C-alpha positions in Angstrom: -50.8 -148.3 86.5 -49.4 -145.7 85.6 -47.4 -143.0 88.5 -48.6 -139.8 88.4 -46.9 -137.2 86.9 -44.7 -134.8 88.8 -44.4 -131.6 88.2 -41.3 -129.5 86.0 -41.5 -126.4 87.0 -38.2 -125.6 85.6 -39.0 -126.9 82.4 -38.5 -131.0 81.3 -37.3 -131.0 77.3 -37.2 -133.5 75.2 -35.7 -134.1 71.8 -35.9 -136.0 68.9 -32.6 -136.7 66.9 -30.5 -135.5 70.2 -27.5 -138.0 69.0 -25.8 -135.4 66.9 -26.0 -131.7 64.6 -28.7 -129.2 66.0 -30.5 -131.9 68.3 -26.7 -131.8 70.1 -26.1 -128.7 70.0 -30.1 -128.0 71.5 -29.4 -130.7 74.7 -26.1 -128.6 75.6 -28.0 -125.1 75.4 -30.8 -126.5 77.5 -27.5 -129.2 79.4 -25.8 -125.9 80.7 -29.4 -124.3 82.3 -29.7 -127.4 84.3 -33.1 -128.5 82.6 -34.4 -131.5 82.8 -34.1 -133.2 79.7 -34.9 -136.4 78.1 -32.8 -137.1 75.0 -34.2 -139.7 72.0 -32.1 -141.5 68.7 -30.8 -144.0 66.4 -26.8 -144.7 68.0 -26.6 -145.4 70.8 -22.5 -144.2 71.1 -23.2 -140.8 69.8 -26.5 -140.9 72.1 -24.2 -141.8 75.0 -22.3 -139.3 74.1 -24.3 -136.1 74.3 -25.9 -137.6 77.2 -22.6 -137.4 79.6 -21.8 -134.1 77.8 -24.9 -132.4 79.2 -25.1 -134.0 82.7 -21.6 -131.9 82.7 -22.9 -129.2 82.2 -25.5 -129.6 85.0 -28.5 -131.2 83.0 -30.6 -133.8 84.9 -30.5 -136.4 81.5 -32.2 -139.9 80.7 -31.9 -141.0 77.3 -33.7 -143.5 75.2 -33.3 -145.8 71.9 -35.7 -145.1 69.7 -36.4 -144.8 65.5 -39.7 -142.0 65.5 -41.4 -143.9 61.8 -41.5 -147.0 64.5 -45.5 -145.6 65.7 -45.8 -147.9 68.4 -42.1 -148.0 70.5 -42.7 -144.2 69.4 -45.9 -143.8 71.3 -44.9 -146.0 74.6 -41.6 -144.1 74.7 -42.7 -140.6 75.3 -46.1 -142.2 77.5 -43.5 -143.3 80.1 -41.3 -140.2 79.7 -43.7 -138.4 79.8 -45.9 -140.4 82.9 -42.3 -140.0 84.8 -42.6 -136.2 84.7 -44.3 -133.8 82.5 -42.8 -132.6 79.4 -42.8 -128.9 78.5 -41.4 -128.2 75.5 -40.5 -131.0 73.3 -38.7 -130.6 70.1 -39.4 -132.9 66.6 -36.0 -132.4 65.8 -35.0 -136.3 64.0 -34.3 -136.3 60.7 -32.6 -137.8 57.2 -30.8 -134.6 55.2 -27.2 -134.0 54.0 -25.9 -135.7 51.0 -28.6 -138.7 51.8 -31.3 -136.3 51.0 -30.3 -135.7 47.7 -31.4 -136.1 44.5 -29.8 -138.0 40.9 -30.3 -136.0 38.2 -33.3 -138.5 37.0 -35.1 -138.3 40.5 -35.4 -140.2 43.6 -35.9 -143.9 44.0 -38.8 -145.0 45.2 -37.9 -146.3 48.3 -35.4 -143.1 48.9 -38.4 -141.3 48.3 -40.3 -142.9 50.5 -37.4 -143.5 53.6 -37.2 -139.5 53.3 -40.9 -139.3 53.6 -41.8 -141.7 56.0 -38.9 -139.8 58.5 -39.0 -136.1 57.9 -42.9 -136.2 58.1 -44.6 -139.5 59.2 -41.9 -139.8 62.2 -42.8 -136.3 63.4 -46.4 -136.9 63.3 -45.6 -139.8 65.5 -43.3 -138.0 67.2 -46.7 -135.0 68.4 -49.1 -136.9 67.8 -48.7 -138.5 71.2 -48.2 -135.8 73.1 -51.2 -134.1 72.2 -54.0 -134.8 74.0 -51.4 -134.2 77.4 -49.9 -131.1 76.4 -54.0 -130.3 75.9 -55.0 -132.3 78.9 -53.0 -130.0 80.9 -53.7 -127.2 78.8 -50.0 -126.4 78.8 -47.0 -127.0 76.5 -45.1 -126.1 73.5 -43.8 -128.4 70.6 -41.8 -127.0 68.3 -41.3 -128.8 64.9 -37.4 -128.5 62.8 -38.6 -127.3 58.7 -36.1 -126.1 56.7 -35.9 -123.1 54.0 -36.6 -125.6 51.9 -40.1 -125.7 53.2 -40.6 -122.4 51.4 -39.0 -123.1 48.2 -38.2 -126.8 46.1 -34.4 -127.5 46.1 -33.5 -128.2 42.8 -31.5 -131.1 44.1 -34.1 -132.8 46.9 -37.2 -132.3 45.5 -38.3 -134.5 47.7 -36.8 -133.6 50.9 -37.9 -130.0 50.5 -41.2 -131.5 49.9 -41.0 -133.6 53.8 -40.1 -129.8 55.6 -42.9 -127.9 53.2 -45.3 -130.6 55.2 -43.8 -129.9 58.4 -44.4 -126.5 58.2 -48.0 -126.5 56.3 -49.1 -129.0 59.6 -47.3 -126.8 62.2 -49.4 -123.6 60.7 -52.1 -125.6 61.1 -51.1 -127.6 64.4 -50.9 -123.6 65.7 -53.8 -122.5 65.6 -55.4 -125.7 67.0 -53.6 -125.4 69.7 -54.4 -121.8 71.0 -57.3 -122.0 72.4 -55.5 -125.1 74.5 -52.9 -123.2 75.4 -50.2 -125.2 73.7 -48.1 -123.6 72.1 -46.5 -124.6 68.6 -43.3 -122.7 67.0 -42.3 -124.2 63.4 -37.9 -123.6 62.2 -36.3 -123.2 59.8 -32.9 -123.2 59.3 -30.9 -122.9 56.1 -27.4 -124.0 56.6 -26.0 -125.5 59.7 -22.8 -126.0 60.1 -22.9 -130.0 61.6 -21.5 -133.3 60.4 -25.2 -133.3 57.9 -24.5 -130.3 55.8 -21.1 -131.0 55.5 -21.5 -133.9 53.5 -23.2 -132.3 50.8 -20.7 -131.5 47.7 -22.5 -128.1 46.7 -22.1 -124.2 47.9 -23.1 -123.2 51.6 -24.5 -120.1 51.8 -24.7 -117.5 55.5 -23.6 -121.1 56.8 -24.7 -120.9 60.7 -22.5 -122.7 63.3 -24.6 -124.5 65.1 -24.5 -123.5 68.8 -25.4 -120.2 66.9 -28.4 -122.3 65.5 -29.0 -123.7 69.2 -29.9 -120.7 70.6 -31.3 -118.9 68.0 -33.8 -122.1 68.1 -34.2 -121.7 72.1 -34.4 -117.6 71.9 -37.6 -118.4 69.6 -39.5 -121.0 71.5 -38.6 -118.9 74.9 -40.6 -115.6 72.9 -42.4 -118.1 71.5 -42.8 -117.7 68.6 -45.0 -118.7 65.8 -42.2 -119.0 63.2 -38.4 -118.1 63.3 -36.2 -119.1 59.7 -32.8 -118.1 59.5 -30.0 -116.4 58.5 -32.1 -113.7 57.2 -30.4 -113.5 53.5 -31.2 -116.6 52.9 -34.9 -116.6 54.1 -35.6 -113.7 52.5 -34.3 -115.1 48.8 -36.3 -118.3 49.6 -39.7 -115.8 50.9 -39.3 -113.9 47.4 -38.7 -116.8 45.1 -42.6 -117.9 45.9 -43.2 -113.6 44.1 -41.1 -113.9 41.7 -41.0 -114.9 37.9 -40.8 -118.4 37.9 -37.1 -117.7 35.6 -35.9 -116.0 38.4 -37.1 -117.6 41.1 -35.3 -121.1 39.2 -32.1 -119.3 39.1 -31.5 -117.3 42.2 -32.4 -120.9 44.1 -30.1 -122.5 41.9 -27.1 -120.4 41.8 -27.5 -120.2 45.8 -27.1 -124.3 45.9 -24.5 -125.0 43.3 -23.7 -128.3 43.0 -20.2 -130.2 42.6 -19.5 -133.2 40.8 -21.2 -135.1 42.8 -23.4 -137.5 39.6 
């Protein structure tokens, strides 16, 4: 027998990929504001460390180990979390990036390409889909999808990664329009390079690098104002958007110059 949902008037934030990077920074941001937090990740030690930090900041924290690629496990975990206390904001943050998202000169191997798509896009679907009927029934809730500026313009070093993030962005646009009548919000987040261990693994330039805590603040403020989409930092966001209108030869040179590689092959 399921327990009835208890109200969460001051916010119940659920974050996937919370054991490091932007997910951890968002968890700490909301913990400092004494929010109720449900943190999901795959690494027990790192997730525990983030949870301890959040608790010390004043957050009320529970953690669950779960792989977003496992649809059945995600469905059961999300249902259990939401049954304990109604989730108000779902942040689908888990994903593969950094050096693991780079392609060799001959293109991604099939297995690596499948892993990127399965985690970055299908894993996000596994996170969002179980919560949608609950949000629609309650007529409240906010879905936050972490895409990337690579979702605007394909990076020459990471074609499959770019495609997976473009899929997230387009999915979010359709989802926002679908859920609007039910009063459920959707925010798409398209960051550039954030100063995290994942991005630090890249053997390439990281122009306009955004500090981790500043990135979390920008995302949280976008959620607060229920923005449809937020992209930052603005110089790189502008370049990514302009790429769609520039002649292909010019756009190709621009994006290659902005993300020039070191010796990685």
